[in-house]
Every structure is written in C-alpha cells, then in structure tokens.
N, C-alpha and C positions, 0 to 999 in steps of 0.2 A: 540429572540436569544436562549431562554431557556424556559423550562417548570418546574412547580413545581409538584413533585410527591412524596408524603410521603411514598409510598409503593414500591419505586424503589430499592428494596434490591439487584436486579441483577446488578445494576451499581456500579462500584468500587468507593470508596471515595478517593478524592484527597486532598492534602494539598497544600496551597500556598507556593511557594518557590521562589528562584531567580536563574537565570542563569548568570554566570559571566565568561568572558574571557578577560584577560588583563584589559584594561580600560573600556570595554563594559559590561553592566549589564542590565538585564530586568527581569520582573516578569514572572513566569511560574507556572505550577502545577506539582506535583510529584505523580505518581501512587504508589500503595502499593508495586510494584516490584522495585521501585526506579527510573524507567524511567521517563524522563521529557516529558511533553506534553504542548501544548499551544492552547488557543482559537484563533480564527481568529483576534479578537481584540488585543490580546497580541502580536501575531506575527507581526501585522501591526504597532501598536503603538511603539513597540521597535525600529523600524527603521524610525519613523516619517511619516508613511503612514496612510491613513484612512482605516477603516474596510472594506469598499467597495473594496479596492484594493486586500486585502487578499481573500475576498469572490469571487471576479472575478477569481482569480488564481485557487482556489480550485474547483470552479464550472467548469471552462474551461477544467481542466485536470481530472475531475471526481474522485477527491481524497477522500478517505474514512475517515470519522470522527469516533471518539470513544466517546460514551456517558459515562459521569462520573457524580458523585454526589459531590457537594460542602458540606462543613460542615453545611450550613444552609438548606440542602436537595434540593437545586435547582439542576436540571439536565441540563448540558450544553454539547455542542459538542466541542471536542478538537482534535488536530492532533498530530501524533507522531513527534519526533524531526527531523526525516528525511524529512518530508514535510516542516517543518519550514526552514530547511537549503536550500531546493529546492526553496522555495519562496524568501528567501534572495539572493540566487544565481541569480535568474531571475531578481531581482531588480538591482543588481550590474552590471550584463551583459548588461542590457537594459538602464543603465544610469538613473535610476529612483529614486536614493537616493538624497534627497534635500541637498543643501549646508549647511543648518543649522542643519543637523542631526549630533549629536555628534559621531556617529559610522561610519560616512562616510569613514574616513581614514582607519580604521581597518577592516571594514566589509568584503571587498574582501579577505583579508588574513584570516579572521575568517572562511569564507566559504571553502577556500582551506584547512585549517587545520582540519575542522570537517567533510568535505564531505566523506572521506574514512572511518570515524569512526561513521557515523550516523547509527542509528538502526531503523528497522521497528517494527511493532507491535509485532512480534513474537520474537524480541530480536536478530535477526540474521543480518549479514552484508548486506549492501545495496550498489548497484552500478547502473550505468546507461549506456545503450547502446545508443550512440549518432547518429547512422546512421539510418535514417528512413527506414522502410520496409513495405511490404504489407502483411496483414494477409491472411491466407488461410482457407477456410471453408471446413471441412470434413464431409460428410454425414455418419450418424450412423443408428442404428436400429430405427424402428418406427418413421420415418421422423424426427428424432432428428439430430442435427448437432453440431459440435465442432469447434470453431475458434481457430486456432493456429498461432504462429508467428515464421516463420523460420528466424534465424539471419544469417548475412553474413558468420559467421564462421561455418555454418552448424548446430549449436545448435538450438534446437526447444524449444520455450517457449510457455506457455499458460497463458493468462491473468487471474487474480483472478475472474473477472466477468464471463468469459467463463467457466473456470474450475469448479467453484462452481454453476453457473447457470445451467449447464447440469445435476446436481444432486438436483436441487431445493433449493439451498441456495444462500445467498447473500455474498458480500465481508466482511460483519460484522463478519462472522464466523471466518475469519482469524484474524481480529483485536482482537477478544475476546480470542484468544489462549494465549495471554500474561497474561490474567486474569484468566486462567484455567490451572495452572501448571500441574495438573495430566493428563489432556488430552494431553497437549503438550509433556509431558514426554513419554506417550505411543507412540505418533507418532515418537518421536526422537529415541526410542528404535527400531523402524522399519527402521530407516535410514533417517528420515525426517530432512532436513537441514534448511528449511525456508528461504533460500537465495533468496531474492527478487531482481529482476532487473527491473528497470523502462525503458521501451522501447518506442522509437518513432515509431508510425505506421501511415500509410496513411488511413484515414477513411473519406469517402464522400469528397474527393478532399482536405482534410485538414490534417495537421500533429497534432497528439495528443499524450499524454503520457499515457501509461498503465502499471500498476504493474503486473509483471509476476513471475511465478515459473517454474522450470524445470520439465521435464517429470517424472523423478524419484519421485519427491515430490508429483506430482499429482497422480501417481499410489498408493502411500501410503495413500493419503487422500481419494481417491475413494474406496480403500480397507476398510478403516476405516468405511465409510458410508455403504458399501455393507454388512459388517459383522453385521450391525445393522438394516438390513432389507430394505435398500434403493435399490429398484429395478432398478432405473435409474443408480445408481453407478455400479450395477452388469452388466448392459448392456454395459456400457462404458468399463469396464474391459474385458468383453468377446470380444468386438470389437478390443481392443488393443492386446489381446492374439492371435486372429486370424490373425491380420495383424498389424505390428507395425506402430506407428504414422509417422515415417520418410518415410516409404514406401508409406503410404497413401498420404502424402504431395507430393511425387514425381509423383504419378499417377495423382493427381489433376493438377499439373503444366504441365504435358504432355498432358492433355486432351484439 
C-alpha cells in the first residue's frame, strides 16, 4: 500500500484530521494547502466497505492518486476529495451501502450537498458530464495524435491523459499543481482556470470516466511547456494555430 522513503522531500507532508458533516465523521488527511485527501482505505472504511471496493473503483475509472508523506515518513497514495465524493455517490446510487452503516441515512444527502463544492487537485470547481460521448482522434505532426472529446453542447474537452501525454508528461503533473503554488499562479495569470469536468466516454465498447480540461486551459499549459523547450508542445501549438481544434474535429467526423 505504501513505501518507506526517507529522502522523499518532494512529497508534501500531511497531517491526520477528521471530516465531519452533521452526524457523519471519518478520518482523513490534510494537505499543507488545507485541502482534504483520503487513502482508499479511509474512503472505504468510512462507509463500511472494504479497501478492495475503493481500489476497484479508482482502478476502473483510471483515477489519479497523489503521493504524500506521513509524519513517520511513510509515503502513501491518497485521492482528492472530489474522488471521495464520486466513490460515495457511486455506492449510494448502486445501493451498495450496508444497512449497518451509520452513515446510510445521511450519505445520499451528503453527496448532494458536497458534489457542487468538491474540489480537484488544482483547487478549482469540479462537475460531471453525464451523457456518454465518443472521443475523436486528431492526427498531428510527426505521426502524433491527440484524442479530444466533443460534448453535446459543442464544447470540446481534452482528457488529462491525452493533453499531457502529447507533451511527454503524466496526469501527476496536474495533481502536483496544488503543491506548487508559484507554478499554478503563473498559469492563472495567463488565464488558466483548472476547471475539470469528468466526462463519460465510450472506449472499447465500454463507458468510462475521464477527467478533462477545456481547450483554453490546454493552450496555456502547452505554451508553458513550449517556452521551456518542450518541442512536442511547440508542435501542438503550431497545429492548433494553423487549424483550430473544432475545425479538425469537424473534418474527422465528415471523413
């Protein structure tokens, strides 16, 4: 579940705290920023489930964990509060909360109350698109490709995996923004919102959830990498400058 790393100075230290809402309370961790996070064990045990239940949920939806250090220097994986709320919502909607769970009566109301106010790793508002859609793959330079998600309202989103993968980074880069306020402030000065929408998409004949950002945010992120010598980011920006993403999606759909 965790590893011991005495030299893991890059991981933020967390303090044990508690989350309480009306008569419901459970153990959690607090980041230096004040944001609450929970391990899979905490988010499961709080509602009377086994850790395997939470592990199955996070693995199925490819949810990103944040590495943190406990006071005893153990490094563990935790999840932002938005993921915890998603997991609890899944349990209540699926009727998987046991009758002997003390929180059974109030959990559904808790999810409704906190869902609009949940925060992702960058501290910005979180929402979910409930209508499943099909991703579109756009060809770029040097045999590269970018997967985008056109929503029913004509908005185009790009998953964290696709938008960062195209420039050689993983989704952990987004998670770490909450822990690097100077970098986040630089992006925000450019207009970065960090507004994450979790979208349902069809992949390999199955529906799955992916975290996405809007085109504007991605242009700011790619510019950030390009100004630091990332050639892949420069190629993506040139492609978007030559022909905007919406037009590229339309061409692919007509092909």
